[in-house]
N, C-alpha and C positions, 0 to 999 in steps of 0.2 A: 783262282783269283786273278792270275796274270791275264787270262783271256778277257775277263770282265773289265779290267783296267783300260783295255784298248777299245772298248765299245764307244761309239759316238754318243755324245751327251751335250746338254746345254743347261746353263743356269738360267732360271726363269723367275720373275717376280710373282710371288703368290699373293702378296698383300702390298698395297702402296697407297699413299695419301691421294694420289691422282689416279682415278679409275682407269684412265687410258694406259697407264703403265703396267697394270695387272696383266699377266700372261706374256709380257714382252721378254725376249731373250736378252740376257745381260752379257753372256759369253758362251762360246761353244768350242768343242774340241773333244778329246778323249775323256772318259770318266776320271782317269787319274789327274788330268790337267784341271778338270772342273773341281775336283775335291781340293786340289792345291790352291785354286783360285779363292777359296774361302779364307785363306791366310790373311787376305786384305780386308776382311770384314770383322767387325766386333759382333758380339752375340746378338745385340738388338737388330742390327742390319741383317745378319745371317738368318735370323728367325723368319724373315719375310721372303726368303728365297728358297727354291727347291731345285733339285737336279732332275731333269727328264733324261732318261737313258734308254737307248735302243735295246730292245729285248726285255724290258721290264714293263709290267702292266700297271704300275703305279709310280708316282714320283718318289724321289729320295728326299726325306725331310732333314732338317737341321740336326735332329738327334742322331739320325743314321749317318749323316755326314761326319759328325764328330767321331762316331765309332770307326768309320772308314779312315779318318785321319790318324786315329790311334793305331789301327792295323798297319797303315802305310809306314808310320814312324817306327813301329816295332820291326817290320820286315826290313826297313832300311838299316836298322841297327844290328841285324843278324849277319 
């Protein structure tokens, strides 16, 4: 998991009221930083965002991001 946390990633809008915003990068950095970036979003906003991460063949969805946040919180508590 440690190696995965350091992979380059970006938060991208999957859905937006304005079609021009779809697919636009909101933030970029390591996967760990992008998972932490979701602390600033409520569930409604976060559901419209995905994380694209190097080395993955598909984006990381909000449900998966919540799981990653739990894993990170648990590992920080150990």
